[in-house]
PyMOL CGO cylinders between C-alpha atoms (Angstrom):
from pymol import cmd
from pymol.cgo import CYLINDER

trace = [
    CYLINDER, -84.97, 88.52, 264.28, -84.06, 92.12, 264.92, 0.3, 1, 1, 1, 1, 1, 1,
    CYLINDER, -84.06, 92.12, 264.92, -83.26, 94.24, 261.88, 0.3, 1, 1, 1, 1, 1, 1,
    CYLINDER, -83.26, 94.24, 261.88, -81.40, 97.50, 262.26, 0.3, 1, 1, 1, 1, 1, 1,
    CYLINDER, -81.40, 97.50, 262.26, -82.46, 100.13, 259.73, 0.3, 1, 1, 1, 1, 1, 1,
    CYLINDER, -82.46, 100.13, 259.73, -80.63, 103.36, 259.06, 0.3, 1, 1, 1, 1, 1, 1,
    CYLINDER, -80.63, 103.36, 259.06, -82.71, 106.21, 257.68, 0.3, 1, 1, 1, 1, 1, 1,
    CYLINDER, -82.71, 106.21, 257.68, -81.12, 109.09, 255.81, 0.3, 1, 1, 1, 1, 1, 1,
    CYLINDER, -81.12, 109.09, 255.81, -83.68, 111.86, 256.16, 0.3, 1, 1, 1, 1, 1, 1,
    CYLINDER, -83.68, 111.86, 256.16, -81.68, 114.15, 253.88, 0.3, 1, 1, 1, 1, 1, 1,
    CYLINDER, -81.68, 114.15, 253.88, -82.53, 111.92, 250.90, 0.3, 1, 1, 1, 1, 1, 1,
    CYLINDER, -82.53, 111.92, 250.90, -85.69, 112.72, 248.97, 0.3, 1, 1, 1, 1, 1, 1,
    CYLINDER, -85.69, 112.72, 248.97, -86.02, 109.23, 247.45, 0.3, 1, 1, 1, 1, 1, 1,
    CYLINDER, -86.02, 109.23, 247.45, -86.94, 106.96, 250.36, 0.3, 1, 1, 1, 1, 1, 1,
    CYLINDER, -86.94, 106.96, 250.36, -85.74, 103.83, 248.54, 0.3, 1, 1, 1, 1, 1, 1,
    CYLINDER, -85.74, 103.83, 248.54, -82.19, 105.18, 248.48, 0.3, 1, 1, 1, 1, 1, 1,
    CYLINDER, -82.19, 105.18, 248.48, -82.38, 106.60, 251.99, 0.3, 1, 1, 1, 1, 1, 1,
    CYLINDER, -82.38, 106.60, 251.99, -82.99, 103.30, 253.80, 0.3, 1, 1, 1, 1, 1, 1,
    CYLINDER, -82.99, 103.30, 253.80, -80.16, 100.90, 254.60, 0.3, 1, 1, 1, 1, 1, 1,
    CYLINDER, -80.16, 100.90, 254.60, -80.41, 97.68, 256.57, 0.3, 1, 1, 1, 1, 1, 1,
    CYLINDER, -80.41, 97.68, 256.57, -77.59, 96.29, 258.65, 0.3, 1, 1, 1, 1, 1, 1,
    CYLINDER, -77.59, 96.29, 258.65, -77.20, 92.55, 258.12, 0.3, 1, 1, 1, 1, 1, 1,
    CYLINDER, -77.20, 92.55, 258.12, -75.08, 91.00, 260.90, 0.3, 1, 1, 1, 1, 1, 1,
    CYLINDER, -75.08, 91.00, 260.90, -74.68, 87.81, 258.88, 0.3, 1, 1, 1, 1, 1, 1,
    CYLINDER, -74.68, 87.81, 258.88, -72.62, 89.48, 256.14, 0.3, 1, 1, 1, 1, 1, 1,
    CYLINDER, -72.62, 89.48, 256.14, -69.39, 89.12, 258.10, 0.3, 1, 1, 1, 1, 1, 1,
    CYLINDER, -69.39, 89.12, 258.10, -69.98, 85.39, 258.74, 0.3, 1, 1, 1, 1, 1, 1,
    CYLINDER, -69.98, 85.39, 258.74, -70.12, 85.77, 262.52, 0.3, 1, 1, 1, 1, 1, 1,
    CYLINDER, -70.12, 85.77, 262.52, -73.09, 84.37, 264.39, 0.3, 1, 1, 1, 1, 1, 1,
    CYLINDER, -73.09, 84.37, 264.39, -74.75, 87.11, 266.46, 0.3, 1, 1, 1, 1, 1, 1,
    CYLINDER, -74.75, 87.11, 266.46, -74.69, 86.68, 270.24, 0.3, 1, 1, 1, 1, 1, 1,
    CYLINDER, -74.69, 86.68, 270.24, -77.56, 84.49, 271.41, 0.3, 1, 1, 1, 1, 1, 1,
    CYLINDER, -77.56, 84.49, 271.41, -77.99, 82.74, 268.05, 0.3, 1, 1, 1, 1, 1, 1,
    CYLINDER, -77.99, 82.74, 268.05, -77.11, 79.10, 267.30, 0.3, 1, 1, 1, 1, 1, 1,
    CYLINDER, -77.11, 79.10, 267.30, -75.41, 77.66, 264.29, 0.3, 1, 1, 1, 1, 1, 1,
    CYLINDER, -75.41, 77.66, 264.29, -77.48, 75.10, 262.34, 0.3, 1, 1, 1, 1, 1, 1,
    CYLINDER, -77.48, 75.10, 262.34, -75.34, 72.29, 263.77, 0.3, 1, 1, 1, 1, 1, 1,
    CYLINDER, -75.34, 72.29, 263.77, -75.91, 73.47, 267.36, 0.3, 1, 1, 1, 1, 1, 1,
    CYLINDER, -75.91, 73.47, 267.36, -79.65, 73.71, 266.71, 0.3, 1, 1, 1, 1, 1, 1,
    CYLINDER, -79.65, 73.71, 266.71, -79.82, 70.17, 265.30, 0.3, 1, 1, 1, 1, 1, 1,
    CYLINDER, -79.82, 70.17, 265.30, -77.85, 68.75, 268.23, 0.3, 1, 1, 1, 1, 1, 1,
    CYLINDER, -77.85, 68.75, 268.23, -79.98, 70.50, 270.85, 0.3, 1, 1, 1, 1, 1, 1,
    CYLINDER, -79.98, 70.50, 270.85, -83.23, 69.67, 269.05, 0.3, 1, 1, 1, 1, 1, 1,
    CYLINDER, -83.23, 69.67, 269.05, -82.34, 65.97, 268.77, 0.3, 1, 1, 1, 1, 1, 1,
    CYLINDER, -82.34, 65.97, 268.77, -81.31, 65.83, 272.44, 0.3, 1, 1, 1, 1, 1, 1,
    CYLINDER, -81.31, 65.83, 272.44, -84.50, 67.56, 273.55, 0.3, 1, 1, 1, 1, 1, 1,
    CYLINDER, -84.50, 67.56, 273.55, -86.75, 65.43, 271.36, 0.3, 1, 1, 1, 1, 1, 1,
    CYLINDER, -86.75, 65.43, 271.36, -85.08, 62.20, 272.49, 0.3, 1, 1, 1, 1, 1, 1,
    CYLINDER, -85.08, 62.20, 272.49, -85.56, 63.23, 276.13, 0.3, 1, 1, 1, 1, 1, 1,
    CYLINDER, -85.56, 63.23, 276.13, -89.26, 63.97, 275.59, 0.3, 1, 1, 1, 1, 1, 1,
    CYLINDER, -89.26, 63.97, 275.59, -89.82, 60.72, 273.71, 0.3, 1, 1, 1, 1, 1, 1,
    CYLINDER, -89.82, 60.72, 273.71, -88.04, 58.73, 276.44, 0.3, 1, 1, 1, 1, 1, 1,
    CYLINDER, -88.04, 58.73, 276.44, -90.17, 60.38, 279.14, 0.3, 1, 1, 1, 1, 1, 1,
    CYLINDER, -90.17, 60.38, 279.14, -93.31, 59.22, 277.36, 0.3, 1, 1, 1, 1, 1, 1,
    CYLINDER, -93.31, 59.22, 277.36, -92.00, 55.75, 276.53, 0.3, 1, 1, 1, 1, 1, 1,
    CYLINDER, -92.00, 55.75, 276.53, -92.12, 56.32, 272.78, 0.3, 1, 1, 1, 1, 1, 1,
    CYLINDER, -92.12, 56.32, 272.78, -88.42, 56.01, 272.02, 0.3, 1, 1, 1, 1, 1, 1,
]
cmd.load_cgo(trace, "trace")
């Protein structure tokens, strides 16, 4: 995951001068990411395909 950090170099206290941007705070899924439901669906489809190819499922 990519984290965007903003540094305020005018602040003496480094703990107050660092801010992280969290794209998940607005509830929107960042571009290129999957929702948990999409991940489960794709994972199940992929696993079923692999198991079928090897005669396990």
